[in-house]
VOGU-3710 file (C-alpha; in Angstrom, 3 decimals, decimal comma):
1> mldlaaslav> 14,894/17,661/1,610  13,733/15,254/-1,286  14,702/17,619/-4,259  17,824/17,711/-2,379  18,285/13,899/-2,601  17,669/13,298/-5,712  20,373/16,082/-7,163  22,778/14,060/-5,577  21,867/10,437/-6,790  24,358/8,784/-8,445
11> pgdnkillvv> 24,538/5,287/-10,297  26,320/2,296/-8,644  26,481/-1,242/-8,154  25,380/-1,542/-4,245  21,768/-2,921/-4,107  18,832/-2,213/-1,979  16,310/-4,150/-0,831  13,105/-2,415/1,147  10,946/-4,648/3,135  7,262/-3,467/3,713
21> ldglggvprd> 5,833/-5,555/6,621  1,759/-3,868/5,724  0,660/-1,959/9,304  3,723/-3,134/11,428  3,123/-0,818/13,917  0,852/-1,333/16,637  -0,802/-0,501/20,406  -0,166/-2,613/23,738  -2,257/-5,547/24,322  -1,814/-5,509/27,950
31> tkteleaawi> 2,080/-4,520/27,923  3,425/-5,281/24,593  2,807/-4,507/20,980  2,131/-7,121/18,174  5,795/-6,466/17,516  6,824/-6,349/20,879  5,133/-10,169/21,626  6,316/-11,958/18,718  8,954/-14,665/19,162  11,482/-12,722/16,648
41> pnldrlaars> 14,889/-14,098/17,122  16,688/-13,390/13,310  14,769/-9,726/13,358  15,880/-8,980/16,699  19,631/-10,208/16,087  19,462/-7,689/13,042  18,258/-4,865/15,341  21,516/-4,872/17,178  23,554/-4,451/14,286  21,368/-1,927/12,634
51> slgmtipvei> 20,022/0,892/13,203  16,301/2,120/14,121  13,935/4,650/14,294  10,476/5,729/13,881  8,265/6,782/10,748  6,136/9,501/10,624  3,998/8,270/6,990  2,833/11,858/6,492  2,175/14,166/9,472  2,019/14,117/12,994
61> gitpgsgpah> -1,032/12,763/14,656  -2,204/12,132/10,749  -3,643/8,583/10,020  -2,714/7,825/6,331  -4,360/5,776/3,593  -2,162/2,547/2,136  -1,399/4,964/-1,189  0,038/8,359/0,536  2,124/6,318/2,725  3,665/4,320/-0,054
71> ialfgydple> 4,731/7,534/-2,029  6,274/8,522/1,235  8,689/5,657/1,329  9,068/5,640/-2,030  10,669/9,451/-1,826  8,062/11,382/-2,839  6,115/14,406/-0,679  2,516/12,581/-0,118  1,096/16,012/0,239  2,497/16,947/-3,434
81> yivgrgviea> 1,541/13,782/-5,160  -1,779/12,943/-4,571  -3,425/9,972/-6,397  -6,572/8,220/-5,836  -7,128/4,826/-4,919  -8,833/3,589/-8,184  -5,722/4,641/-10,161  -3,358/2,800/-8,114  -5,391/-0,532/-8,154  -6,581/0,092/-11,708
91> lgigievapg> -2,576/0,118/-12,400  -1,976/-2,531/-10,422  -4,246/-4,910/-12,578  -2,710/-4,174/-15,631  -5,142/-1,781/-17,128  -3,700/0,905/-19,008  -5,311/3,798/-18,068  -5,448/7,088/-19,871  -5,611/10,803/-19,274  -9,439/11,852/-18,759
101> dvcaranfat> -10,382/8,654/-17,410  -11,660/8,208/-13,886  -10,908/5,491/-11,682  -12,881/3,965/-8,646  -11,275/1,024/-6,300  -14,441/-0,585/-5,154  -15,274/-3,995/-2,947  -18,581/-6,009/-3,386  -20,740/-5,207/0,221  -23,195/-7,057/2,418
111> lagdgtisdr> -26,191/-4,690/2,540  -29,472/-5,063/4,812  -32,629/-5,202/4,311  -33,247/-0,973/5,445  -30,273/-0,181/2,815  -27,330/0,220/5,580  -24,191/-1,586/5,247  -23,481/-4,825/7,581  -20,058/-6,154/6,080  -18,123/-3,657/3,865
121> ragrlptara> -16,205/-6,691/2,707  -19,126/-8,976/1,827  -16,722/-11,597/4,039  -13,895/-11,369/2,113  -15,380/-12,704/-0,851  -13,356/-15,213/-2,610  -11,405/-14,127/-5,673  -13,219/-16,752/-8,327  -16,773/-15,485/-6,871  -15,802/-11,924/-7,289
131> telcallqeq> -14,627/-12,561/-10,553  -18,137/-14,072/-11,705  -19,640/-10,826/-10,332  -17,735/-8,618/-12,287  -18,068/-10,390/-15,064  -22,315/-10,035/-14,775  -21,632/-5,904/-13,844  -20,428/-5,835/-16,920  -22,352/-6,936/-19,020  -25,054/-5,512/-18,053
141> iprigdcevi> -23,415/-1,888/-17,324  -21,426/-1,404/-20,283  -22,272/1,792/-20,797  -23,729/4,983/-19,120  -25,125/7,454/-21,579  -22,176/8,626/-23,718  -19,455/7,178/-20,750  -17,620/3,541/-21,285  -18,039/1,661/-17,871  -14,832/-0,934/-17,602
151> irpgrehrfv> -15,399/-3,344/-14,481  -12,205/-5,659/-14,007  -11,984/-7,981/-10,562  -8,688/-7,447/-7,964  -8,591/-9,824/-5,423  -11,213/-11,012/-2,854  -13,788/-8,873/-2,492  -12,048/-6,211/-4,546  -12,465/-4,706/-8,287  -11,836/-1,835/-10,128
161> vvfrgpdlsg> -14,459/0,816/-11,912  -12,761/2,933/-14,821  -15,266/5,636/-16,704  -13,861/6,632/-19,771  -15,652/9,273/-21,547  -15,959/13,095/-22,720  -15,108/15,942/-19,802  -14,968/13,416/-16,655  -13,647/14,675/-13,742  -12,177/13,002/-10,667
171> rltetdpqht> -12,587/15,707/-8,180  -15,855/13,508/-6,458  -16,239/12,010/-2,849  -17,091/8,636/-2,041  -19,587/5,943/-1,423  -17,979/3,578/1,655  -18,759/5,920/5,027  -15,792/3,479/6,538  -18,103/1,703/8,838  -21,340/-0,600/9,091
181> gvpplpvkal> -24,788/0,314/10,309  -25,169/3,272/8,042  -25,976/3,142/4,169  -24,152/3,838/1,407  -23,364/7,733/0,510  -23,690/9,630/-2,498  -20,973/10,866/-4,497  -20,955/14,381/-4,892  -18,959/16,473/-6,872  -16,261/18,725/-5,330
191> vpeaeatagi> -16,035/21,200/-7,985  -18,835/22,084/-10,540  -17,027/20,663/-13,423  -17,545/17,398/-11,314  -21,280/17,480/-11,649  -22,300/15,206/-14,704  -19,436/12,559/-13,673  -21,094/12,294/-10,282  -24,370/11,414/-11,824  -22,620/8,878/-14,006
201> vnelvrrare> -20,903/7,488/-10,735  -24,333/7,327/-8,868  -25,920/5,630/-11,665  -23,357/3,063/-11,508  -24,193/2,211/-8,253  -28,081/2,202/-8,558  -27,279/-0,511/-11,614  -25,059/-2,415/-9,743  -27,524/-2,921/-7,094  -30,237/-3,642/-9,003
211> tltgqepang> -28,019/-5,858/-10,878  -26,549/-7,661/-7,360  -30,156/-8,694/-6,068  -30,150/-11,672/-4,371  -26,594/-12,258/-4,760  -25,901/-12,516/-1,402  -23,359/-11,372/0,288  -22,619/-9,073/-2,751  -25,636/-7,428/-2,879  -24,263/-4,346/-2,950
221> illrglgelp> -21,011/-2,284/-4,160  -18,788/0,683/-2,366  -16,169/3,073/-4,144  -13,481/5,039/-3,070  -10,595/6,682/-3,921  -11,962/7,993/-7,421  -9,544/10,211/-9,194  -7,704/10,648/-12,488  -3,946/9,834/-13,386  -1,286/11,892/-11,927
231> rfpgfadryk> 1,860/12,637/-12,959  5,231/11,547/-11,316  9,017/11,884/-11,816  10,064/8,787/-12,847  11,830/6,680/-9,907  14,119/5,987/-12,022  15,229/9,044/-12,896  15,140/10,640/-9,385  17,310/8,384/-8,172  19,341/6,763/-10,766
241> lraacvavyp> 18,117/3,579/-8,917  16,496/0,507/-11,816  14,008/-0,810/-9,413  11,503/-3,430/-9,141  8,410/-4,028/-7,450  7,187/-7,427/-5,855  3,631/-7,410/-4,694  1,017/-9,737/-4,825  -1,886/-7,591/-4,417  -2,764/-5,059/-7,166
251> myrglarlvg> -3,063/-2,387/-5,212  0,873/-2,237/-4,358  2,101/-3,226/-7,680  -0,019/-0,194/-9,295  2,071/2,059/-6,621  4,996/0,625/-7,978  4,205/1,286/-11,589  2,664/4,456/-10,633  6,272/5,509/-10,440  7,878/3,671/-13,284
261> mntleagttw> 9,251/0,739/-11,194  8,938/-2,718/-12,865  6,337/-4,988/-11,508  7,644/-8,818/-11,720  5,650/-11,501/-11,363  5,293/-12,564/-7,377  3,639/-16,014/-7,535  0,881/-16,075/-4,387  3,080/-17,267/-1,157  5,777/-15,239/0,578
271> ldeveavrrs> 8,515/-18,190/-0,515  7,088/-17,189/-4,117  8,383/-13,686/-3,317  11,280/-14,400/-2,066  12,020/-15,658/-5,027  11,183/-12,997/-7,281  13,276/-10,829/-5,049  16,052/-12,917/-6,057  15,698/-13,215/-9,702  15,437/-9,469/-9,624
281> madhdfcylh> 18,935/-8,803/-8,279  20,173/-9,386/-11,884  18,366/-6,640/-13,681  17,841/-4,692/-11,091  19,705/-2,619/-7,742  16,827/-1,356/-6,065  14,081/-3,914/-5,190  10,100/-3,400/-3,393  8,846/-6,386/-1,323  5,519/-5,952/0,128
291> ikdtdkaged> 3,971/-8,022/2,433  0,107/-7,872/2,858  -1,061/-10,377/5,599  0,136/-8,276/8,788  -2,354/-5,337/7,751  -5,028/-7,659/7,392  -4,665/-9,243/10,517  -4,816/-6,139/12,133  -7,463/-4,641/10,550  -9,582/-7,763/11,570
301> gdfdakvell> -8,449/-7,093/15,184  -6,285/-10,058/15,571  -3,783/-9,718/17,986  -2,542/-13,280/17,776  -2,536/-13,682/14,073  -0,366/-10,643/13,687  1,927/-11,457/16,224  2,071/-15,579/14,528  2,085/-13,412/10,872  5,747/-12,002/12,305
311> erfdeevlpr> 7,008/-14,912/13,872  6,281/-16,458/9,967  8,437/-13,868/8,666  10,865/-13,872/10,820  11,591/-17,624/10,362  10,968/-18,446/6,663  11,583/-15,085/5,387  14,301/-13,034/6,856  17,229/-16,110/6,263  16,557/-16,145/2,888
321> lldlrfdvlc> 16,096/-12,462/2,138  19,966/-12,044/4,332  21,556/-15,164/2,409  20,742/-12,263/-0,763  23,238/-10,228/0,683  21,699/-6,913/0,025  24,037/-4,033/0,762  21,358/-2,165/2,320  18,466/-3,649/3,805  15,512/-1,663/4,999
331> itgdhstpat> 12,496/-3,135/7,344  9,413/-1,344/7,863  6,001/-0,750/7,626  3,812/1,557/5,456  1,729/2,634/8,231  0,470/1,183/11,589  -2,111/-0,803/11,882  -2,988/-1,582/15,411  -5,391/-5,084/15,863  -6,533/-3,363/18,889
341> mkrhswhpvp> -7,911/-0,489/16,734  -8,916/-2,821/13,819  -7,809/-0,065/11,456  -4,891/2,400/9,919  -3,274/4,815/12,712  -1,553/7,872/13,325  1,267/5,922/15,232  4,903/6,341/13,993  6,047/3,353/12,453  9,054/1,004/13,827
351> fllyskyvrp> 11,667/1,425/11,063  15,255/-0,393/10,838  18,534/0,371/8,355  21,245/-2,699/7,795  24,093/-1,657/5,943  28,020/-2,160/6,414  27,996/1,734/7,272  25,289/1,396/10,200  26,067/3,421/13,494  24,640/0,171/15,357
361> qvsieefger> 22,708/1,028/18,347  23,584/0,776/22,104  21,838/-1,946/24,164  19,389/-2,738/22,046  18,585/-6,286/21,016  15,395/-6,252/20,415  13,606/-4,713/17,219  10,153/-3,044/18,952  8,332/0,152/18,593  10,224/0,661/22,339
371> nclrgnlgtf> 13,391/-0,049/21,272  12,983/1,927/18,056  11,685/4,896/19,762  15,520/4,660/21,374  17,357/4,083/18,142  19,935/6,532/16,952  17,574/7,351/13,884  15,344/9,051/15,840  11,653/10,143/14,630  11,498/11,209/11,270
381> rarqamalml> 9,099/11,702/8,346  8,804/8,824/5,910  9,869/10,762/3,057  12,914/11,147/3,841  13,543/7,036/4,034  15,198/7,363/0,720  17,724/9,438/1,657  18,929/6,808/4,343  18,819/3,918/1,910  20,573/5,803/-0,942
391> shadrlakfg> 23,361/7,142/1,762  24,278/4,036/3,305  24,290/2,405/0,066  27,054/4,787/-1,120  24,602/6,195/-3,547  24,613/9,873/-3,064  27,479/12,233/-3,951  28,981/14,999/-1,404  26,922/18,313/-1,081  28,889/21,114/-1,960
401> a> 32,503/21,992/-1,966
//
């Protein structure tokens, strides 16, 4: 399916905007999800003129990470194109990752006196403080043996570690157990040739803990998504699109760079991002806009905050995006992050597609999970979304005679 859509893609003038409200999908608290509880009149009016459906990010019943969920939305099979989160984060903050480098996405964390994790995010450490601690770690741990260690800050409690040296392998497990009350996990090799690299990474973790002694709440680190640079077919060649990314967080900028999108300066606020989208239209015909805050509220278990963020998007952002008059506007999420669960989930994700070529819904006047389940697009895999966007932009040629 993906190769078919790519083979039929043609250049054109119509412009596409993909808006990803991170973690959009929810699970009801009492009777309504966050999206259904929000007062979103602009989204509701748009839904009545759009095609609706639900996407499955990876496969039925599988809870996705943000990486594979986005890879699918960009029109790649996430089971074929597997990439570690560390590579994505490294690219997102501008590190030039070389073949053979092993990258890790890292968190500052809080460890209790018995060595167990009490906070996986160190209270969402401010970016400025995390930057100071990254500089301290870099000064104290520039190398491990003949392996160079590169440590760079991201946003808040997040940072990146790149291991650069001979004969490294990214086939490694993670140190983050994904919950508190237990100690960090040791890194293990998944293949024999990764044994030496596992030893290097475990030595970094040990030395980082020594260096961070007394730096509470950031007295430890957790490493996730260790891996090496994969090769992706370029987005421009694949879909005949000049693509731009507008995202604040490094990971999502890294995902876009991985497939060959231009990453634009996005500022710090939602309105900054809208302005960047507007600027993108002169030189690009596809723009990916990422909104992170909805996912953060879901992971924090704050149902009401997620509702308020959706209402803010509806009032402050959506009217400005509509004024830009993209030929195709798609609004969806990469995955579901129900506040009632405080984490990503396997639930299908609401999907809205607007263009002059859509077949509008029958008797649907609100944008929410239940109405998207009734939508005329049905439930489909997220990797098919690019074909829908391209066809509704009149950017796919006819198949066959």
